[in-house]
N, C-alpha and C positions, 0 to 999 in steps of 0.2 A: 722639063727635068725636075722642077720644083713647083710646089703649090704655096700660095700665100696664106699665112695664118696670122693675121694681125700685123705685128711688127716683125715676125719671124717667118721663115720659110721651111717647109718640110719636103724631103725628097718624095717625088711622085713617080719616078721611073727607076729602072735598074741603073741607068747611068748616073742619076742623082744620088742614089744610095752608094754607088761606087766612089763618086767624087767625095761624098761626105765621109765615107769609111777611110779613104786614103788620107784625107786631111786630118782626121782625128787620130789615125794610126801614126802619122808623122809627128803630130803634136805630142802624143803620148811618148814616142821614142825620144824626142827632144827633152821632155820633162824628166823622164827617167835618167837620161844621160847626165843632165845638169844636176839632178838631185844626188847622184852618186859621186860627182866630181867637184862639188863646191863645199865650202865650210860654213856657209851661213845662208839663211833664207834670202837675204838681200842679194847675195852673189847669184843665187839660183834664178831669182826673178829678173835681174839685169842680164843674165846670160841667155835665158830662154826667150825673153821678150822680142828680140830681133827676128826670131824664127817663127814663134807662135802667132804673134799679132798679124804679120802680113799673110800668113796662111789662112787664118780665120777671116781676115778682111777679104782676101781673094775668093774664098768660098762664099761669103756673103754677096759679093759683087756678082759672082757666077749665078747665084740663086736669084738675085734681083733681075738680072738680064734674061734669064730663061724661065721665069715664073709664069705660071698660068693664073691670072687674076680670077678671083671668085666672082667679081662684079665687072663684067665687060660692058663698056658703053658702046652702043651701036649707033652709027651715024649714017 
């Protein structure tokens, strides 16, 4: 689903692009919601962190576990 690019991963299949798109759409929705309902930047950051951080961390773990490494060691 993903390909390794240094420290990051990029989607390599339609499923990877769909997972990335859904995660980013969810994060954008959360950011816009908290931006319109808070009175300060700190309130916004504290409000969105419990939603955005686990989403991006989950996407990173999914990418790590399904990545196709560019350098496979053959044994």
